[in-house]
FIPA-706775 format. One record per atom (N, C-alpha, C): y, z, x; residue in one letter. Coordinates in steps of 0.1 Angstrom, whole numbers, plus 5000, padded with zeros to 4 digits. Each point is the difference from the previous one (the first is absolute). Example, Ala and Ser with C-alpha at 12.3 -4.5 7.8 and 13.67 -1.06 7.14 Angstrom:
# FIPA-706775
494350785132A501250004991A501250005009A501149934996S501150005009S501150084992S
# end
This chain:
# FIPA-706775
546650824865X500050055013X499049925009X500449965011X499149935009X499150095007X498849965001X499050095008X500249985015X499750105007X500049995014X498750045006X499749965012X498750025007X500250115010X499250105000X500050105010X498949975010X500450025013X499049985010X500150115010X498950035006X500050105011X499049955011X500450015012X499249965012X499650125007X498750025000X499450135006X499049965011X500449965011X499049965010X499250125005X498649995000X499150105005X500350144994X500250014987X500350134994X498750064995X499750125004X498850084996X500550134995X500850014990X500650134995X499350044988X499850134998X499450054988X501050004989X499549974987X500950004989X500350154996X501250024994X500350134996X499150044989X499650124999X499050054990X500750034987X499549944990X500650014987X499550124993X500850074991X499450104992X498949954991X499050094998X498849954993X500349934987X501050054992X500249944987X500549865001X500649975012X500549865001X499049895002X498750055003X499049905001X499749944986X500450064990X499849944986X501349944995X501049995008X501349954996X500249855003X499449965011X500149865004X498849914997X500349875000X498949915000X499649975014X498850035004X499549975013X499449865001X500749915006X499649865001X499149985012X498849974998X499049985011X499549864998X500749905006X499649864998X498549975004X499550095009X498649985003X499050054990X500650074989X499150054990X500649994986X501050074997X500550014986X501450075000X500550024988X501250094998X499550134993X500550115006X499650134994X501350064993X499950004987X501250034992X500150144995X501250054998X500250134994X499450014986X499450114996X499450024987X500949964989X499549924991X500849974988X501049885001X500149955012X500949895002X499249865002X500749904996X499449865002X500149975014X498849975007X500049985014X500849885004X500750015012X500549885006X498849915004X500249874999X498949915002X500249925013X498949985008X500149915011X499749864995X501049915001X499849864994X499349915010X500450015013X499449925010X500350065014X499249965009X500250045014X499949885009X501049985009X499949895009X500050065014X498949965008X499950055014X500249885009X500850025010X500249905011X499750075013X499049945007X499550065013X500349915011X500750045010X500249935013X499250075011X499149935006X499250055011X500349925013X500550075010X500249945013X499050075010X499049935004X498950065008X499550134993X500350125005X499650124993X501050074992X501349955000X501050074993X500249944986X499950084990X500149964986X501250064993X500749924992X501150044992X499749964985X499950104992X499649984986X501250034991X500449914991X501150024991X499449994986X500350114992X499550004986X501349994991X499949914990X501049994990X499350044987X500550114994X499350054988X501049994988X499549934990X500949994988X499550094989X500950094995X499750104990X500749974987X499450044989X500649994987X500050134993X501150044994X500150124992X500049974985X498950034993X500049974985X500750104992X500550115006X500750104992X501449974997X500650074990X501449974996X501050085009X499550085010X500950075009X499649985014X500950015009X499749985014X499050105005X499149965009X499050095006X500150005015X499750125006X500050015014X498649995006X499949935011X498749985007X500150025015X498850035005X499850025014X498949915005X500249935011X499049915005X499150075010X498649994998X499050065009X499249885004X499849995014X499249885005X499150055011X498749994999X499150035011X500249895011X500150055013X500249915011X499150035011X499849915010X499250035012X500650115008X499250045010X500450125007X501450005007X500249895007X501249995009X501149924993X500050004987X501049924993X501450065001X501049925001X501450045001X500949924990X500750064991X500849934991X501249945007X500349884997X501249935006X501049964990X499650004987X501049954990X499550064986X500950054993X499850044986X501249984992X499849934988X501149964992X499650004985X501050024991X499849974986X501349964994X500049944988X501249954994X500750114992X501349984999X500850084991X500750125007X501050064993X500750115006X499250135000X500050075011X499350125002X500450065013X499550125003X500250065013X499349925011X500550015012X499449925011X498550035001X499249894999X498650025000X499450045013X498950075000X499250035012X498649984997X499249985011X498650004999X499450065013X499050094998X499550085011X498549995001X499550005012X498549995002X499550155001X499050034991X499450135000X498749995009X499850095008X498850015008X498850034990X498849995005X498850014992X500050134992X500250115007X499950134993X501150014989X501249955003X501150014991X499749914988X499549885003X499749914989X498950064991X499050065006X498950064993X500550114991X501050095005X500550114991X500849944988X500749895003X500849944989X499049944990X499049935004X499049954991X499350114992X499750115006X499450114993X500950054989X501350025004X500950064990X500249904988X500249875003X500149914989X498849994991X498850005007X498750004993X499950124990X500450125005X500050124992X500949994988X501249955003X501049994989X499749904990X499449895004X499749894991X498650014994X499250095006X498650014996X499349865001X500249945011X499449875003X499649995014X498749985003X499650005014X500249875008X500749904994X500149875005X500550005015X501050085002X500650005014X499150055011X499050074996X499150055010X499349885008X500049884994X499549895007X500649975013X501350055002X500749975012X500150125009X499250114997X499950115010X499549955013X500750035011X499749955013X500949905005X500949944991X501049915004X501450075001X500849945009X501450045000X500749944987X501250044998X500649954987X501549995002X500649894995X501549994999X500450054987X501050095000X500650064988X501549975000X500449944989X501449964999X500950114993X501349985001X500850094991X500049954986X500550084991X500049974986X500949884997X499549904992X500949894996X499949974985X501049944994X500049984986X499349884995X499450004989X499549884993X500749994987X500949914998X500850004988X499349984987X500550064989X499449994987X499749854996X498849974995X499649874996X500349905011X500150045012X500449915011X499050005011X500349935011X499249985011X500650065013X499250045009X500450045013X499249945011X500649955010X499349935011X500150095013X498950045005X499950095012X499449925011X500750015012X499549935012X499850105011X498949995007X499650085011X499349925011X500550035012X499349945012X499650115009X498749985005X499550105010X499349915011X500050065012X499549935011X498950095006X498949945006X499050085007X499349915010X499350065009X499149935010X498649994995X499449895000X498749984994X498950055010X498950054994X498850045007X499349885006X499350025011X499249905006X498650065002X499049924996X498650055001X499249885007X499750015013X499249905007X500649864998X501349995001X500749885000X500449954985X499550084991X500449974986X501250084996X501149934995X501250074996X499950024985X500250134995X499950034986X501350044994X500349944988X501250044992X499550054987X500550114995X499650064987X501350034993X500149964987X501050044991X499450094989X500250135001X499350094991X500349984986X498949984992X500249994985X498850064994X500150034987X498950074993X498849914997X498850065000X498849934996X499850014985X500850074993X499950014985X500149874993X499149974991X500149884992X501250004991X500550124997X501150014991X501349965007X500050005013X501249965007X500149855001X500449934989X499949864999X501349935000X501150075005X501349945001X499949885010X500549884996X499949885009X500850025013X499349985011X500650005013X500149865006X501149975006X500049885008X500150045015X499249955008X499950035014X500149885009X501049995009X500149895009X500050065014X499349935009X499850055014X500349895009X500850035011X500149905011X499650075013X499049945007X499650055013X500549915011X500650065009X500549935012X499350065012X499449925009X499250055011X500449935013X499950075011X500349935013X498749935005X498950044994X498749935004X499549934988X499249895001X499449934988X499350094991X500249984987X499350094990X498649954999X499150104997X498649974998X499650034985X499250104998X499650044987X501350064992X500249954988X501050064991X499350024987X499950134996X499150034989X500550124992X499950004987X500250114991X498750044993X499550125002X498850044993X500350044986X501350024996X500450064988X500549904989X500749905005X500649914990X499949865005X499949914990X500049855004X501349965004X500149925011X501249965006X500149845000X501249954999X500349865001X500849985013X499549915008X500849975012X501049894997X501350035001X501049914997X500449915012X499950055011X500249935013X499350075011X499449925009X499350065010X500149925013X500250075011X500049945013X499350095010X500049965013X499350085010X500750145001X501350015000X500750125002X500650064988X500049944989X500650054987X499249964988X499950094991X499449974987X500750074989X500249934988X500650064989X499050014989X499950114993X499050034990X500650064988X499449984988X500550064988X498850044992X500250104991X498950044991X499749904990X498749964998X499649904990X500350064986X500349914991X500450044987X499050094993X498749975003X498950084994X499950145005X500750035012X499950135006X501250084997X501049954993X501350084999X499850134992X499050014991X499750124993X498850085005X499549955011X498850075006X500550135006X499350114998X500450135006X499550015014X500350125006X499550025013X501049985011X499950075011X500949975011X499949865005X501149945003X500049865005X499750015015X498949945004X499650015014X500049865006X500449995012X500149875008X499650035014X499349915006X499750015014X500149875007X500350005013X500049875007X499750035015X499549895006X499750015015X500849895007X500150015012X500649905009X498949965010X500249885005X499049945009X500749955013X499250015011X500549955013X499749855001X498849964994X499649865001X499649964986X500949924993X499749954986X498849924999X499549945011X498849924999X498750084999X500150135001X498950094998X500150084988X498950034993X500150084987X500550145003X500750064991X500350145001X499450084989X499950135002X499350084990X500750134998X499850064988X500550134997X498950074992X499950145002X499050074993X500550124993X499650024987X500250124993X498750074998X500050135003X498750084999X500250124992X499150034991X500050114992X498750095003X500250135003X498950085004X499250054988X498750005002X499150064989X498850065007X500150135002X498950075007X498649994993X500149984987X498749994992X499249885004X500649905007X499249885004X500049995016X500450115006X499950015014X501149925008X501049964993X501149925006X501149974990X500049894995X501049964990X499949864996X501149954994X500249864995X501149945009X499949875002X501049935007X500449874994X501249965003X500549874995X500549935013X499449895003X500449925012X500749874995X501349985005X500849894997X500149915013X499649884999X500149915012X500949884996X501049975008X500849894998X499549885007X499849894993X499449885007X500949955011X499549965011X500849955011X500849884996X501149985006X500949884996X499749895009X499949884994X499749885008X500949894995X500349905008X500849894996X499049914991X500749924991X499249924991X498949925007X500449945012X499049925007X499050075007X500150145001X499050085007X499050074991X500249984987X499150064990X498649935000X499050064995X498749944998X500249884990X499349895003X500049894990X499250034988X500349954988X499350024988X499349884995X498950024993X499349894993X500050054986X500649934990X500150054986X499249914991X499150054993X499249934990X500550044986X500549914992X500450034987X498949954990X499550104992X499049974991X500650024986X500049884992X500850004988X499049984988X500050094991X499349984987X500649894992X499349904996X500549894992X499249994987X499450124996X499250004987X501049974988X499549984989X500849964988X501050104997X499750135002X501050114996X501250005009X500049925011X501150005009X501049894996X499749934990X500949894995X501450054997X501049915003X501450034997X500750075012X500850114996X500950065010X499250065011X498950064998X499350075011X499649915011X499449884996X499649905010X501249945007X501149984993X501249955006X500650105010X500050124997X500450115009X499150015012X498749984998X499150015011X500249885010X500349884994X500249885009X501350035009X501050054993X501350035008X499850105010X499250114997X499850105009X499249955012X498949924998X499249945011X500949925009X500849914994X500949925008X500950085009X500650114994X500950085008X499250075012X498850034997X499250075011X499849905012X499549884997X499649915011X501349955007X501149994992X501249955007X500650125008X499750124997X500550125007X499250025013X498949935003X499250025012X500849945012X499850065011X500649965012X499349885006X500649935009X499349895007X498850055007X498949934999X498850055007X499150084992X500550054988X499150084991X499349904991X498950064994X499249914992X499850044986X499549914991X499850044986X498949914994X499550054988X499149934992X500350034986X499749904991X500250024985X498749984993X499650094992X498850004992X500350024985X499449924992X500150034985X498750024994X500050074989X498750024993X500150014985X499149944993X499850014986X498550024998X499449904993X498550005000X499449975014X500749925008X499649975013X501150035010X499849975013X501050045010X500449875008X501349995002X500549895008X500950055011X500449915009X500950045011X500849895005X501150035005X501049895005X499549945013X499350075008X499549955013X498650055003X499349935009X498650045003X500050145007X501050035007X500150135007X501550035002X500350125003X501450035002X500749915010X501349974998X500749905008X501350075005X500549945011X501350055006X501149944991X501050084998X501249964992X500849905008X500249884994X500949905006X500549914988X500749905003X500649924989X498949934992X499049965006X498949934993X499250094991X499650125005X499250094992X500950064989X501350025002X500850054990X500149904989X500249875003X500049904990X498849994992X498850015007X498750004992X499950124991X500550115004X499950124992X500949994988X501249945001X500949984989X499349914989X499449895005X499349914991X498850074993X499350085008X498850074994X500550104989X501050075003X500550104990X500649934988X500649895002X500649924988X498949954991X498849975005X498949954992X499150114994X500350125003X499250114995X500150014985X498950004993X500050014985X499150114996X500450074989X499150114995X498849954993X498850065002X498849954994X498950105003X499150024990X498850075002X500150155000X498950075005X499950145001X500450065013X499450115004X500550075012X498850035009X499849915010X498950015009X500550075013X500250134998X500650085011X499150025012X498750014997X499050015011X500149895010X499949874995X500049895009X501449985007X501050034993X501349995006X500250105012X499550124998X500050095011X499149965012X498849944996X499149955010X500749895008X500649914994X500749895007X501150055009X500850104995X501150055008X499650085012X498950084998X499650095011X499249935011X499249904996X499049945010X500749895008X501149954996X500649885007X500350035014X499949905009X500350025014X501450055003X500150115007X501450055003X500649935012X501349994999X500849955012X500050105011X499749965012X499950105011X501350075003X499950135003X501250075004X500950044988X499649974988X500950034989X499550134992X500950064993X499650114991X499749944987X498850004995X499649934987X500350084988X500949954991X500450064988X499749924988X499650064989X499749934988X500950064989X500749914992X500750044988X499349954988X499450094992X499249964989X500750034987X500349894992X500750024987X499049964989X499850104991X499149974988X500550084988X499749944989X500450074987X498950034991X498749995004X498950024991X498850075006X499150044992X498750055004X499149895005X499150035009X499049905004X499249954988X499949874998X499349954988X499049895004X500149955012X499249895004X499350035013X498849965002X499350035013X499550145000X499950065011X499650145002X501250094995X499750084989X501150084994X499750155001X498950045005X499750145002X500950065011X500650124997X500850065010X499350025013X498750045000X499350035012X499849875008X499949894994X499849875007X501349975008X501250034994X501249975006X500350105011X499650134998X500250105011X499149965012X498849964997X499149965011X500649885008X500649914992X500649885007X501050045010X500950104996X501150045009X499450085012X499050084997X499450085011X499249915010X499349894995X499249935009X500549865003X500949954993X500449865001X501449985005X500550095009X501349995005X500050005016X499449895006X499750005014X501250015009X501249954995X501250005008X500950114997X499650104992X500850114997X501349974993X500049914990X501249974993X500550124991X501350025000X500650104992X500449944987X499550064989X500349944986X501050094993X501149934996X501150064992X499949944986X499650094991X499749954986X501350014992X500149914990X501150014990X499349984987X500050114992X499550004987X501149964990X499949884994X501149944992X499650044985X500850084994X499750044986X499050115000X499650044988X499150114999X498549974999X499749874998X498649974998X499249975014X500150105009X499349985013X499150135001X499049985009X499150115003X500750085011X500750114996X500850085009X499350065011X498950084997X499250065011X499549905010X499649884995X499449905009X501149955010X501149964995X501149955008X500450115010X500150124996X500350115009X499050025011X498749984997X499050015010X500149895010X500249884995X500149885009X501150025010X501250054995X501150035009X499850115010X499550114994X499850125009X498949975011X499049934996X498949985010X500449905011X501149934999X500449905010X501450045006X500550124998X501350055005X501149934993X499849964988X501149944992X500550104990X500849954990X500550084989X499949914988X500250074988X500049934987X501450024994X500649894995X501250014993X499849954986X500550084990X499849964986X501349944994X499849884994X501249934995X499950024985X500850084994X499950034986X500549884992X499649994987X500249884992X501549955000X500950095001X501449965000X500649985013X499250015011X500549995014X499749865005X500749975011X500049875007X499050005011X499049915000X499049995010X500749975014X500949914999X500749955012X500750125008X500650094992X500750115006X499150095007X498950044993X499050095006X499349945012X499749885000X499449945012X500949995012X501349964997X501050005010X500250135007X500050114992X500350135005X498950045009X498749984996X498950035009X500049925013X500249874998X500049915012X501150035010X501250054995X501150045009X499550125009X499350094994X499550115008X499049965011X499349894997X499049955010X500649905010X501350015002X500749905008X499649995014X500050115008X499849995014X498950105004X498849965001X498950095004X500250045015X499950135003X500250055014X498850085005X499150044991X498850075005X498949994990X499049925004X498949984991X498850105002X499350034990X498850095000X500450135008X501050074996X500450125007X498950114998X499850085010X499150114999X500750125006X499850124994X500650125005X498950115003X500150065011X499050115003X500750115008X499550125000X500550105008X499250015013X500850035011X499450005013X500450135008X499350035010X500350115008X501049955012X500350095009X500949975011X499549895008X498749975001X499549905009X499849864992X500350014987X499949874992X498749994993X499150105002X498749994993X500150054985X499349934991X500150044986X499550144997X500850064991X499650144996X500250004985X499150094993X500150014986X500950114995X501349964999X501050104996X500549984986X499749894994X500549964987X498949974990X500350014987X499049964990X500849954988X499249944991X500649964987X501249925001X500049905010X501249925002X500249904988X501349984997X500349914989X501249915005X499949875000X498849934996X498950005011X498749994996X498950005009X500049885010X500449884994X500149885008X501549975000X500750005012X501449975000X500349864997X501149974993X500449864997X500649945013X500049875000X500849935011X501450044999X500750005012X501450045001X500849875001X501150004991X500949895001X501450055004X500849925005X501450045004X500750074988X500650115003X500650084989X499150104993X498749995003X499150094993X500150145006X499650104993X499750135005X498550034998X499450045010X498650054999X500050144995X499450034989X500050134994X498550054999X499750105007X498750065001X500050154996X499350044991X499950144996X498550045002X499950135004X498750055002X500050155003X498950055004X499850155003X499750015015X500550105006X499750025015X499450145002X499350015011X499450135004X500650055013X500250135001X500550065012X501550005000X500650065010X501450025001X500649945013X499249935007X500549935012X500749874996X500849945008X500749884997X498949894997X500449914991X499249884997X500449885008X499049945007X500349885007X499349894993X500849904996X499549894992X500049875009X499049924998X500049865006X499949904989X501049915000X500049894991X499749875007X499049934996X499649875006X500149894989X500049885005X500049884991X500349875008X500049894993X500349875006X501449964998X500849985011X501349964999X500249865004X501249955001X500249855003X499549975014X499950115009X499649975014X498650055002X499250024990X498650055001X499950154996X499050075005X499850134996X501150105005X500450094991X501050095004X499650144997X500550105008X499750144999X501250085001X500250094991X501250095000X499550144998X500750095007X499650144999X501250084995X499750114993X501150094995X499550145002X500850095004X499750145001X500950074989X499350054990X500850064989X499650144998X501050095003X499650155000X499950054985X499050084999X499850064986X500450155001X500450055011X500350145002X501250044991X500849904997X501250034991X499749974985X498750004997X499649984986X500750104992X500549964988X500850094992X499749994985X500150114993X499950004986X501149924993X501149975007X501149924995X499549864997X498949965007X499449874998X499049994989X500250074989X499050014989X499849874994X500949905002X499849874995X498849935006X499650045012X498949935007X498650024993X499650124998X498750014993X500049954986X501250004993X500149944987X499949855000X500649945010X499949855001X498549975003X499450085009X498649975004X499150014987X500250114992X499250024988X500249894990X501349954999X500249894990X499249875004X500149975013X499349885005X498450024999X499650125003X498650035000X499449994985X500850054991X499649994986X499849854996X501049925004X499949854997X498849945006X499750045013X498849955006X498750044993X499950134995X498850044993X499949944987X501149984993X499949934987X499549865001X500549945011X499649865003X498549995002X499550105007X498550005002X499350014987X500550084991X499350014987X500249874992X501149945001X500249874992X499049895004X499750005013X499149895004X498650024995X499750124994X498750024994X499949954986X501249964995X500049964985X499649864997X500049915010X499649864997X498549994999X499649904993X498549964999X499250124996X500150064988X499350124996X498549984999X499549885001X498549974998X499350085010X499050084996X499250085009X500550135003X501250034995X500650135002X499750094987X499750135002X499750094989X501350024992X499850064988X501150024991X501150105005X499550095009X501050105006X500249965014X501249955003X500349965014X500150135009X500450114994X500250125008X498750085002X498949944996X498750065003X499849995015X500649915007X500049985014X500850115007X499350085008X500750115007X501249955008X499949895006X501149955009X501349974991X499849954988X501149974991X500650134994X499150104998X500550134995X500950065011X499649985012X500850055012X501449945000X500149874997X501249935000X500950064989X499450014988X500750064988X500650145004X499150085005X500450145003X501250015010X499949915010X501150005011X501349954994X499949904991X501249954993X500750114993X499250084992X500650114993X500550115009X499350035010X500450115010X501349965006X500149885006X501349965006X501150004991X499849954988X501150004990X500550144996X499050094999X500450144996X500750075012X499549985012X500650085011X501449945004X500149875000X501349945005X500949964990X499650014987X500949964989X500349854999X498949925003X500249865000X499349954987X500849964990X499549964987X500049854999X499049954992X500049864996X499350004986X499749884995X499550004987X498650064999X499250025011X498750064999X500150155000X501150065004X500150145001X501250054992X500649924992X501350044993X499750114991X498850024995X499650114991X500350145006X500150015013X500350125007X501350064996X500949914996X501450044997X500250034986X499049994991X500250034986X499650144997X500850064990X499750144997X498650034994X499549894994X498650024994X498950005010X500349975012X498950005010X499950145007X498850064999X499850135005X499750005015X501050045008X499950005014X498950105005X499750104992X499050105003X498549954998X499949894994X498649954997X499849875008X499550025013X499849895009X499049894994X499050054993X499049914995X500749904990X500950054991X500649914991X501049915007X500650045011X500949915008X499149895006X498950035005X499149905006X499649904990X499650054988X499649914989X501149914996X501350054999X501149924996X500349895011X499950045012X500249915011X498949895000X498850044999X498949904999X500249904989X500450054988X500249914989X501049905003X501250045005X501049905003X499649915011X499450055010X499549905011X499049904994X499150054992X499049914994X500649904991X500950054991X500549914990X501149905005X500650045011X501149925005X499749935013X499850085011X499849945013X498749925000X498950054994X498749935001X499949894990X500350034987X499749914990X501049884998X501350025003X501049904997X500249915012X499749884998X500049905012X501249904999X500549974988X501049904998X501050044989X501049934998X501050034990X501150095006X501050024992X501250095004X499550145005X498950054993X499550135003X499350005013X499749895006X499449995014X501149975010X500949924996X501149965009X500850135003X500350084990X500750125003X499350095011X498750014999X499350075010X500149945014X499949875001X500249935013X501450035005X501049994992X501450035005X500150145005X499550094992X500150155004X499350025013X498849955002X499250035011X500649945013X500549874999X500649945012X501350085003X500750054990X501250085003X499650135007X498950064996X499650125007X499549975014X499249895002X499549975013X501149985010X501249954995X501149975009X501150104999X499850124994X501050094997X500550075013X501349995002X500650065013X501150104996X500450024988X501050104996X499450084989X500750124998X499550104990X500249944986X499150044991X500049964986X500050134992X501250075000X500150134994X499649994985X500449894993X499850004985X498649944997X499249975010X498749954997X500049874991X500949915004X500249884993X498849915001X499649944989X498949895000X500249924988X499249894999X500149914988X498750034991X500350014987X498950024991X499249874997X499150014991X499149894996X500849894994X501250024995X500849904994X501149965010X499950035012X500949975011X501450064998X500050124993X501350074998X500150115011X501250025006X500150115010X499950144993X499350095007X499750134995X500350105011X500650114996X500250115010X499950144993X499850105007X499850134994X500850115007X500450104993X500750125006X499250134999X498849994996X499150124998X499350035013X500349935011X499550045013X501250005009X500150105009X501150015009X499450015014X500549925009X499750005014X501150075007X499750125005X501050085007X499550045014X500849975010X499650035014X498649935002X499050085003X498749945003X499050044989X500550034988X499150044989X500249914988X499050004991X500149934987X499850114989X500949994990X499950104990X499949934986X499150064992X499749944987X500650094989X500749944990X500750084990X499050034988X499950134997X499350044988X500850114993X500549964989X500950104993X501250035008X500250135002X501250045008X499650035015X498949955004X499550035013X499749885008X500450005013X499649905010X498850055008X499049915001X498750055006X499849915013X499850075011X499749945012X498749925000X500049875004X498849925000X498950055008X500250085010X499050075008X499250104991X500850074991X499350094991X499149934990X500549884996X499249934991X498749955006X500149965013X498849965007X499050115002X500550125003X499150125001X499550064987X500649944989X499750054986X500250154999X501150045005X500550144999X501450004995X500250014987X501449994995X500650134996X499350115002X500550134997X500650065013X501250074998X500650055012X499350125006X500050015013X499550125007X501250105002X501249955000X501250085002X501149944992X500850094994X501249964993X501350055007X500949915002X501250035008X501249964991X500950104998X501249974992X501249985009X500849904995X501249975008X500850135001X500650015012X500950115003X499350125006X498750005000X499250125005X499949985015X499850115007X499850005015X498949905004X498949994992X498949915003X500549864999X500849974990X500649864999X500849975012X500850095005X500849975012X499149975012X498950075001X499149985011X499349874999X499649964987X499449874998X500949895003X501350014996X501049895002X500249995015X500050115007X500249995015X498849935006X498850034996X498849945005X500049854998X500349964987X500049864997X501149925007X501150075002X501149945007X499649975015X499350095006X499649985014X499049895001X499249974989X499049905000X500649864995X501350004996X500649884995X499549974986X499750104992X499549984986X500850084990X501250045003X500750094991X500349924987X500049875000X500249924988X499150034989X498850055002X499050024990X500550104990X500950095004X500550114991X501249954992X500449875002X501149954992X499749944987X498750004997X499549954987X500450094989X500749954990X500350094988X498850044993X500050124994X498950074993X499050055010X498850054996X499150065008X499349905010X499750065012X499349915010X498850075005X498849944998X498850055005X499749935014X500050085010X500049945014X498850055007X499249915007X498950045008X500450035014X499850125005X500350035013X498950085007X499549945011X498950065007X498850044992X499749914990X498850024992X500250094988X501350054998X500350084989X501149944991X499950034987X501049954991X501150104998X501349955002X501150094998X500849944988X500350084990X500849954989X501450065001X501049915002X501450045001X500649984986X500750114996X500650004986X501450035001X500849964990X501450024999X500350094988X500650115001X500350094989X501049944991X499850014987X500949964989X500549865003X499149905002X500449875004X500949944990X501249965004X500949934990X500849905009X499349895003X500649915010X501049914994X501149985007X501149924995X499849855002X499149965009X499849865003X498549974999X499550004988X498549984998X499649865005X498949995006X499549875005X499349934988X500049875002X499249924990X498649995005X499150084994X498650015004X499149964989X500349894993X499149954990X498749965006X498950064995X498749985006X499449874997X500749924991X499449874996X500549895010X499249895000X500549895008X501249944994X500949965008X501249934995X499949855003X500149924990X500049865002X501449955000X500449935011X501449965001X500149864995X
# end
């Protein structure tokens, strides 16, 4: 028999679903692509194999098409119903599935109707998972078959108008924050706009731009994000003048700090190639004996590609170092046929020899006379520890602090594992550069080319950001800004600034810097009155970057231990760093190798003293003591990833001391809370911080008090915290509330292994 496809077109339909008899809630498979499948008791559940989402956005109008592939492992056909949380004004325009059946229908349930349906399924299934979507409308389909040992493909399209907040257009595809919801999703988005596009950003998932123009951009979910949980969020802005930077703001309110947290995204202004700032690039190449062979050959090729990639009128210098230091020219030169020829010959004659005189190489690179009107950049390639000349870390840090008269930006490349990682990181951080680590099996040329491509067209040098009042005078409205010193802006860059704000009045920002035509000033008025708990990713991103900053401060105390006492943490300032790292990790659920012990069952969350001791031990043994080798490179990679983090990291992914990827499921980030798993209980990170882990009140599912609690959390945008399976200890207004589920027998248990998972 040939299959046929059923379709129904339901423009702007907002009809309630027919109410099913209570016993029928246990008869069907409830397919919720945003979360899981809820199966009848005793039956093998239908499985969601994959989900493909295609999103078309025209200005503010969005059309979302989901194609859901299901598999039935049972020997008999099974019936299923599709449930899909959708935005407020969504309207179903198409619903279809394969195979013979009654004419299919799909209906949009209003919030209260959807809530009643979720409650009834939750009660029947004894599974709180659907409560995560309390507060959302819902599409409910008619019953459709999934053949025995076969597949079913369901297709649904809904349309809605996107919200606009201070010029920022927001798109949200509701999905579960549960780590167990790991069905692979493919998401492709096309944005068409009548005005030029400015900021295009997803705080939830990593995106790849497949094609981009002024009025259209095509995006897809990066492969690494296909199994990432959480609602898919996307925002974009449009600009009246592409030569001026645009900005968008996300704000999260936190009365405990007198304001909240903010994320400022600024799109670099667009300029023609000939209108960008000119660059002066100094390449500093390690030619010590350990660079012999493939590494030096790749460094030569990378250097040649860089200087040939410079535009006419831009300058360069070549410096090599082993026991001593040499250079191709007495001072930086302008790129032309003659200087390129001399550079080729110089690179061809480069031979490996001697030790690693990093101090004198940096001295030569930083003190050289700069070409006027150019942005001075240094690309430093080295594969070893300093072994010749001044080798103390403090001497090299002092050189960077005091011996950089022209403000050169140093971009370091650590080739292999035998480099002083904290030292290279400090050199880069102190000069507005970055460090890239080239692992033993990786290609130096590729890593250098990737970094240099990003540095292609400088458009704003030495940018500074401050808050001002209506008259333009500076006011102190923000604190704890990250990064503290803004990097230079290049064409295609996004300026990302996280911080804390005070007050509830609109924030007025002033961005200044040097552009191609001299000093430039741009102002943005960014309202915070629409600050929302839906923007919980903002404080979490800030906390992640802040932890990286604090760890880096500790690492810099590890070099040159002469004159330092045996206990580094006898210093009150360093104890303060330790305590803040632990506090932020606990509250916001940001894990790394220094606080991974928080996710293990053997760690007593009720004993803060033991947690402090464990944190201090890991920081001392790893961040402070380890300076080189794979166990140092992994820390450098992790910290640079955290410093530049712009998307959620639900699984707390990081690299361990052997450079293996690690993630954990024993911590769950839901809404704006972090929960730690201990036995059959999830514990609010705020309760851990207050060291009060016993409940002040017990609330059982189904009770009148539970209904009131759910309504309260729904109004606050936090209903998802009740969707965690098993008991939930929740801190509310300074009190601990323990939510319990009677006779828990969940059909879809989550994978909550408290151990680290090495992939």
